[in-house]
Each structure stands twice: as structure tokens, then as C-alpha cells.
C-alpha positions as CSV (number, residue, x, y, z in Angstrom):
1,X,53.1,66.6,-25.2
2,X,52.0,64.7,-28.3
3,X,54.1,65.4,-31.4
4,X,53.7,64.6,-35.1
5,X,55.5,66.8,-37.7
6,X,53.6,67.3,-40.9
7,X,54.0,69.7,-43.9
8,X,51.8,72.8,-43.5
9,X,51.9,76.2,-45.2
10,X,55.4,75.4,-46.6
11,X,56.7,74.6,-43.1
12,X,57.0,71.6,-40.9
13,X,54.5,71.8,-38.0
14,X,53.3,69.7,-35.1
15,X,49.8,68.8,-36.1
16,X,48.7,68.6,-32.5
17,X,49.5,72.3,-32.2
18,X,46.8,73.0,-34.8
19,X,43.8,71.0,-33.5
20,X,42.0,74.3,-32.8
21,X,42.1,75.0,-36.6
22,X,40.5,71.7,-37.4
23,X,37.8,72.3,-34.8
24,X,36.9,75.7,-36.1
25,X,36.6,74.3,-39.6
26,X,33.6,72.3,-38.4
27,X,32.0,69.4,-40.3
28,X,33.0,70.8,-43.8
29,X,36.7,70.1,-43.0
30,X,35.9,66.7,-41.6
31,X,33.9,65.7,-44.6
32,X,36.4,67.0,-47.1
33,X,39.3,65.3,-45.4
34,X,37.6,62.0,-44.9
35,X,36.3,62.0,-48.5
36,X,39.9,62.5,-49.6
37,X,41.3,59.6,-47.5
38,X,38.2,57.5,-48.1
39,X,38.0,55.9,-44.7
40,X,35.5,55.2,-41.9
41,X,36.1,55.1,-38.2
42,X,34.9,52.9,-35.3
43,X,32.1,54.5,-33.3
44,X,34.2,53.9,-30.1
45,X,36.5,56.7,-31.1
46,X,33.8,59.3,-31.0
47,X,32.2,57.9,-27.9
48,X,35.5,58.0,-25.9
49,X,36.1,61.6,-27.1
50,X,32.6,62.8,-26.1
51,X,32.7,60.9,-22.9
52,X,35.9,62.6,-21.9
53,X,34.5,66.1,-22.7
54,X,31.1,65.7,-20.9
55,X,31.9,63.4,-17.9
56,X,33.1,66.2,-15.5
57,X,29.8,68.1,-16.1
58,X,27.7,64.9,-15.7
59,X,29.7,64.0,-12.5
60,X,28.9,67.4,-11.0
61,X,25.2,67.1,-11.9
62,X,25.0,63.7,-10.3
63,X,26.7,64.9,-7.2
64,X,24.4,67.9,-7.0
65,X,21.3,65.6,-7.1
66,X,22.8,63.2,-4.6
67,X,23.4,66.1,-2.2
68,X,19.9,67.3,-2.8
69,X,18.5,63.9,-2.0
70,X,20.4,63.7,1.3
71,X,19.3,67.2,2.2
72,X,15.6,66.8,1.4
73,X,15.3,63.1,2.1
74,X,13.9,62.5,-1.4
75,X,13.8,63.8,-4.9
76,X,11.0,65.0,-7.1
77,X,10.0,62.8,-10.0
78,X,12.0,64.7,-12.6
79,X,15.1,64.9,-10.5
80,X,14.7,61.2,-9.5
81,X,14.6,60.2,-13.2
82,X,17.6,62.4,-13.9
83,X,19.5,60.9,-10.9
84,X,18.8,57.3,-12.1
85,X,19.9,58.2,-15.7
86,X,23.2,59.8,-14.5
87,X,24.0,56.7,-12.5
88,X,24.8,55.2,-16.0
89,X,26.7,58.2,-17.3
90,X,29.9,56.2,-18.0
91,X,27.9,53.7,-20.0
92,X,25.8,55.9,-22.3
93,X,25.4,55.1,-26.0
94,X,26.8,57.5,-28.6
95,X,23.5,59.1,-29.2
96,X,23.0,59.8,-25.5
97,X,26.4,61.5,-25.2
98,X,25.6,63.7,-28.2
99,X,22.2,64.6,-26.8
100,X,23.7,65.3,-23.4
101,X,26.2,67.7,-24.9
102,X,23.6,69.4,-27.0
103,X,21.2,69.7,-24.0
104,X,23.8,71.6,-21.9
105,X,24.3,74.0,-24.9
106,X,27.6,75.1,-23.6
107,X,30.1,76.3,-26.2
108,X,33.1,75.3,-24.0
109,X,31.8,71.7,-23.7
110,X,31.0,71.5,-27.4
111,X,34.4,72.8,-28.3
112,X,36.2,70.3,-26.0
113,X,34.2,67.4,-27.4
114,X,35.2,68.3,-31.0
115,X,38.8,68.9,-29.8
116,X,39.0,65.5,-28.2
117,X,37.4,64.0,-31.3
118,X,40.1,65.4,-33.6
119,X,42.9,64.5,-31.2
120,X,41.6,60.9,-31.1
121,X,41.2,60.8,-34.9
122,X,44.8,62.0,-35.4
123,X,46.0,59.5,-32.9
124,X,44.3,56.7,-34.8
125,X,45.4,57.8,-38.2
126,X,49.0,58.0,-37.1
127,X,48.7,54.6,-35.5
128,X,47.6,53.0,-38.7
129,X,50.4,54.7,-40.7
130,X,48.7,57.5,-42.6
131,X,51.4,59.6,-44.3
132,X,52.4,63.0,-43.0
133,X,51.6,64.5,-46.3
134,X,47.9,63.4,-46.1
135,X,47.8,64.5,-42.4
136,X,49.1,67.9,-43.5
137,X,46.4,68.1,-46.1
138,X,43.8,68.2,-43.2
139,X,45.4,71.4,-41.9
140,X,45.5,72.9,-45.4
141,X,41.8,72.2,-45.8
142,X,41.1,73.7,-42.4
143,X,43.2,76.8,-43.2
144,X,41.1,77.4,-46.3
145,X,37.7,76.7,-44.7
146,X,35.6,79.5,-43.2
147,X,34.8,79.1,-39.5
148,X,31.6,77.1,-39.0
149,X,28.7,78.1,-36.7
150,X,26.6,74.9,-36.7
151,X,25.3,73.6,-33.4
152,X,26.7,70.4,-31.9
153,X,23.7,68.3,-33.1
154,X,24.0,69.5,-36.7
155,X,27.8,68.9,-36.7
156,X,27.3,65.3,-35.7
157,X,24.5,64.7,-38.1
158,X,26.9,65.8,-40.9
159,X,29.7,63.5,-39.8
160,X,27.5,60.5,-38.9
161,X,28.2,58.5,-42.1
162,X,31.9,58.2,-41.3
163,X,31.4,56.3,-38.0
164,X,30.3,52.7,-37.8
165,X,29.5,50.0,-35.2
166,X,31.6,46.9,-34.9
167,X,29.9,43.6,-35.3
168,X,27.5,42.8,-32.5
169,X,27.2,46.4,-31.4
170,X,24.6,49.1,-31.8
171,X,25.0,52.8,-31.1
172,X,28.4,52.0,-29.6
173,X,27.2,49.4,-27.1
174,X,26.9,45.6,-27.4
175,X,23.3,44.4,-27.8
176,X,23.0,43.2,-24.1
177,X,24.5,46.4,-22.7
178,X,22.4,48.6,-25.0
179,X,19.2,46.8,-23.8
180,X,20.2,47.3,-20.1
181,X,21.2,51.0,-20.5
182,X,18.2,52.0,-22.6
183,X,15.7,50.3,-20.2
184,X,17.2,52.1,-17.2
185,X,18.0,55.5,-18.7
186,X,16.1,56.3,-21.8
187,X,12.7,57.5,-22.9
188,X,10.5,56.3,-25.8
189,X,11.2,59.8,-27.4
190,X,14.9,59.3,-27.1
191,X,14.6,55.8,-28.5
192,X,12.7,57.2,-31.5
193,X,15.5,59.6,-32.1
194,X,18.1,56.8,-32.0
195,X,15.9,54.9,-34.5
196,X,15.8,57.9,-36.8
197,X,19.6,58.3,-36.7
198,X,19.9,54.7,-38.0
199,X,17.0,54.8,-40.4
200,X,15.0,52.3,-38.3
201,X,11.4,52.5,-37.1
202,X,10.0,52.6,-33.6
203,X,6.2,53.4,-33.8
204,X,4.5,55.2,-30.9
205,X,1.8,52.5,-30.8
206,X,1.1,49.0,-32.2
207,X,-1.1,48.8,-35.2
208,X,-4.1,46.4,-35.2
209,X,-2.2,43.5,-36.8
210,X,0.7,43.8,-34.4
211,X,-1.6,43.9,-31.4
212,X,-3.5,40.9,-32.6
213,X,-0.3,38.9,-33.1
214,X,1.1,39.9,-29.6
215,X,-2.2,39.1,-27.9
216,X,-2.5,35.7,-29.5
217,X,1.1,34.9,-28.5
218,X,0.4,35.8,-24.9
219,X,-2.9,33.9,-24.7
220,X,-1.3,30.8,-26.3
221,X,1.5,31.0,-23.7
222,X,-1.2,31.0,-21.0
223,X,-2.9,28.0,-22.7
224,X,-6.1,30.1,-23.2
225,X,-6.2,30.5,-26.9
226,X,-8.8,28.6,-28.8
227,X,-10.4,28.8,-32.3
228,X,-13.4,30.9,-31.1
229,X,-11.2,33.4,-29.3
230,X,-8.8,33.6,-32.2
231,X,-11.7,34.5,-34.5
232,X,-12.9,37.2,-32.1
233,X,-9.4,38.7,-32.0
234,X,-9.2,38.6,-35.8
235,X,-12.4,40.7,-36.0
236,X,-11.7,43.1,-33.1
237,X,-10.6,46.7,-33.4
238,X,-7.9,48.2,-31.2
239,X,-10.3,49.3,-28.5
240,X,-11.8,45.8,-28.2
241,X,-8.3,44.2,-28.4
242,X,-7.2,46.4,-25.5
243,X,-10.3,45.3,-23.5
244,X,-9.6,41.6,-24.3
245,X,-6.0,42.0,-23.0
246,X,-7.2,43.6,-19.7
247,X,-9.9,41.0,-19.1
248,X,-7.4,38.2,-19.8
249,X,-5.0,39.9,-17.3
250,X,-2.3,40.4,-20.0
251,X,-0.1,43.4,-19.7
252,X,-0.4,44.6,-23.2
253,X,-1.2,48.0,-24.6
254,X,-1.6,49.5,-28.0
255,X,1.0,52.1,-26.9
256,X,4.6,51.1,-27.2
257,X,6.4,50.6,-23.9
258,X,10.1,51.4,-23.5
259,X,10.9,47.7,-23.3
260,X,9.0,47.1,-26.5
261,X,10.8,50.0,-28.2
262,X,14.2,48.7,-27.2
263,X,13.3,45.2,-28.5
264,X,12.1,46.6,-31.8
265,X,15.3,48.6,-32.2
266,X,17.6,45.7,-31.5
267,X,15.6,43.3,-33.7
268,X,15.9,45.7,-36.6
269,X,19.6,46.5,-35.8
270,X,20.5,42.8,-35.8
271,X,18.6,42.1,-39.0
272,X,19.7,45.2,-41.0
273,X,22.6,44.6,-43.4
274,X,24.9,47.6,-43.2
275,X,27.2,48.0,-46.2
276,X,30.2,50.2,-45.5
277,X,31.9,52.3,-48.1
278,X,35.6,51.6,-48.4
279,X,38.4,51.7,-45.9
280,X,41.8,51.1,-47.4
281,X,43.5,54.3,-48.6
282,X,43.5,55.2,-52.3
283,X,46.8,53.6,-53.2
284,X,48.1,54.8,-56.5
285,X,50.5,51.9,-56.8
286,X,47.6,49.3,-56.4
287,X,45.5,51.2,-58.9
288,X,48.3,51.3,-61.5
289,X,48.9,47.5,-60.9
290,X,45.2,46.8,-61.5
291,X,45.2,48.9,-64.7
292,X,48.2,47.0,-66.0
293,X,46.5,43.7,-65.3
294,X,43.3,44.9,-67.1
295,X,45.4,46.1,-70.1
296,X,47.2,42.8,-70.3
297,X,44.1,40.7,-70.3
298,X,42.4,43.0,-72.8
299,X,45.4,42.3,-75.1
300,X,45.1,38.6,-74.5
301,X,41.4,38.7,-75.5
302,X,42.0,40.8,-78.6
303,X,44.7,38.4,-79.8
304,X,42.5,35.4,-79.2
305,X,39.7,37.1,-81.2
306,X,42.2,37.4,-84.1
307,X,43.3,33.8,-83.5
308,X,46.8,34.9,-82.6
309,X,48.9,32.9,-80.1
310,X,49.6,34.9,-77.0
311,X,52.1,32.7,-75.3
312,X,53.3,29.1,-75.4
313,X,51.0,28.0,-72.6
314,X,47.9,29.3,-74.3
315,X,48.6,28.3,-77.9
316,X,45.4,26.4,-78.9
317,X,43.7,25.3,-82.1
318,X,41.4,27.9,-83.6
319,X,38.3,25.8,-82.9
320,X,38.9,26.2,-79.1
321,X,39.7,29.9,-79.1
322,X,36.1,30.9,-78.3
323,X,36.2,28.6,-75.3
324,X,39.5,29.9,-74.1
325,X,38.4,33.5,-74.7
326,X,35.4,32.9,-72.4
327,X,37.5,31.5,-69.7
328,X,40.0,34.4,-69.8
329,X,37.2,36.9,-69.9
330,X,35.7,35.3,-66.8
331,X,39.1,35.4,-65.2
332,X,39.5,39.0,-66.0
333,X,36.1,39.9,-64.5
334,X,36.9,37.8,-61.4
335,X,40.2,39.8,-61.0
336,X,38.4,43.1,-61.3
337,X,35.6,42.0,-58.9
338,X,38.3,40.9,-56.3
339,X,40.0,44.3,-56.4
340,X,36.8,46.2,-56.2
341,X,35.6,44.1,-53.3
342,X,38.8,44.6,-51.5
343,X,38.7,48.3,-52.3
344,X,35.2,49.0,-51.2
345,X,34.5,46.7,-48.3
346,X,35.3,47.9,-44.9
347,X,36.8,45.7,-42.3
348,X,37.3,47.7,-39.1
């Protein structure tokens, strides 16, 4: 039995005994608490929690299809696609686990997923040394919050901003694994939803310019592109471009294939610069120290403006005071920039 004593309602309580309270508070408690501690979490924490909650159900569904295949000798197209997808059930991306839980629409599974999530979060916050007073504040927030009735998808949309991928990963999987899993388990529609979550774009079809570029690249690879054909391609509409691709025996369509959609996603994910808001806790001691440094340098600058010596090491002739003042002002700004950079940049 896990145990961590925190102050709650003027008593000392084991926070793990009150996970139900945190779950019922929904996304509002999560958002209020994480706004207070000003921290983001690795996406792996949420994936592991949801995987733990949904895997028994997915295992049962996979076994049922397997038995059906043995009994009937084969599966229908829909069942076969589901069977192939569930073969990767232990390797799903974060979005896929969220959609699976939402699809089952089972209150017990949704509750268990949120319960596992809060348990994993508390484990992590204890591990990194978050104070018991701050942990107790989570319970106080949950106690005061009304019970939330949002569905699982809406809950996750609310808390999405507080989970981030580590470098070289997308939707909780490394780029190579994401490519493999999506090609074998996903649909273009699901890939479009993933793109939407991350504010990326996966169009349903290539536009004229994209088709022209892709067709020229394939023809050039074949050694069949010449100036005349290049001009024809430049003047062709989508219908004619599709005809040119078929007559050139090039597997290219105006409609985006699943492989193309995955490539577009990963290309954008790798090129997109993600700026994370803050991780270190709001440390009052550090803030006070920064304020003291700022006050000190403001005093230095004011004295220099009045041509007053500040200390022996900076006693300079009046004609150089403007130069020194500029140096010190730059130094002050550098100090402030350093603290702000350290305060706002997240390093998981």
C-alpha cells in the first residue's frame, strides 16, 4: 500500500487514500493544481496510466477475434482490420489509447484511467521532491471543486497542454516506432485527428502544386523527366496529372495515402519548434534573491548617474561613468534574462 502523509482539512492524511476525490474533480482540479505548481509532465506518464487501464479490455477483444478466426476460418474485413490493429495494442500512441478508451464509452474504464493517471502523477511529484504542503493543496482544490461530468475525450483535451513529448518523440512514440505503428494500425481519419491535436496539417488530398512536385520527382527518379514533359506537367490540372501518373506507371494519387499522411505528420513534427512553459517550481527564495540583485544593480546605476562612487573597484573618472553605466546595465539585463530563461524553459 502506497503511503504519503499530507496536510488536508486540518488533519494529516495519506494522499493515496483520496485519489477518488482528485478523479471526481475532473480537469478543473488538474488545471488549477498544475497552474499552481507551474509544471509540465512527460507524455509517457499518461500513456502508461491509460495503457494499464485499457489493456485488459483490449486483450479480451483481441482474444475474442482470435477465437472467431479459428472458429470461422477467417474474419470479415472490419474484424480483420480490428484484429491487425489490436496486435499492436501494447505499442499504441497516446492519442490511440485516448480514442480507444473513448470508443468503449465505459465509465469504469474511464474512471480507472483517470485514477491510474493521478496515482502516476503523485508518484512522480513525490519522486521529484514536491512538498507535502503543495500535495495537500491538490486535495483542498478537489474538496472545493464540484464533481465534473465531462466525457473522457473532453477531459483529455483540457489537460493536453500539460503533457509534452521528449526530444525525438511524437505522440509518445519515437519517430521510427510512430511510423511503423501508424502504418499498420491507423486510418487517415485518425491521423488527421492526431494532426489536429498537435496543430499540424494533414490534408485529405494533394493540391495541384504538391501533385506536380511529387510527379516530377518520381519521373526524374525513373530518368523519364525532360523539358517538354516538365512543361506539360506545369500546365496540367489535377485530372490530367492523375492521368499522366497512371500512364507513366507511377503509383501516385491526388488523394493522400496513409503512408503519405504519416510522412507529412512526422515531417512537421520534426520541424516544429515546441516552446514549453516553465517547469521549476515557483521558489520564493529564488524570486527574493533575484529581486535583491535587481535592487542592488538599480542602486549602482542611480549612483553612477549622479557620479557617485559605488565601491572601490568601480571608482572611475566622471568621463567614463556613461561607459561603465552601459556595461552594468547590460550586465543587469543579462542577469534578468538568465533567471527568466531558467524559470520558463522546461527541460524534462
